[in-house]
C-alpha positions, 0 to 999 in steps of 0.5 A: 564279920561275914559276908555271903558270897557266890563263887561262880568262877573257878577260882579261889575266893578273894583273900587278904594277901597280908594280915594288914591288907585293906583290899583282897585282890579280885581275878578275872573270870574268862572263857578266853584272853581279852585284849585291851588295845590302847585307851580301850576299855572293857567290862571284865567279868569275875564270877563273883556275887555278894550279899553285903549288909546295909551300911557297907559297900564293896570298892573296886580299886586299881591294882598299882602294879597293873597301873605302874607296870603296864598302864591298866587301871579302872574307870569309875574308881572306885567303883561301888558295889551297893549292899542291895546289888545281887548281880555278878561284880564286873570291873571296868578296865582300861589301858592307858598305855601305848601297847596292847595288854591281854587279860588272862583268866585268874589274872588278878585285875583289881582290888576290893576293900569293904567299907562302911558309909553313912547315909545323910539327912539334908538340912536346908539352910540359907548359909554356912559357917565360916572356916579358915579355908572358906571358898578356896578351891583347887590349888588354893593353897599354892605351890610350896 
């Protein structure tokens, strides 16, 4: 699938790291480093603008290495970039560690997965069919 992209950054276009990767690394587009203090969150620009086809979204997801090694993750994850959004993609990073973390220009800050989605038409009813699970919610299956 071909997708139109404007790359206003000075970094390469997002690319798959391996042939079977689902996500593409997204880089910070910064004029100077950004320091995230413990528990601080900031919007990090990417310099990327997309035009996705109808029925698709771009999902912004954390990078496991940043999360494990430094406690850096995304808020509102997965962040959704809708097909009709034409603004710059920004990434909300948060520092969940007890140490400051510096985000540098060009650093891989998250990954983007392009996914399809469905639109639903609600059918209002008075009751739902029974299932084995029924109304069992959080932790209903117990601990094994």
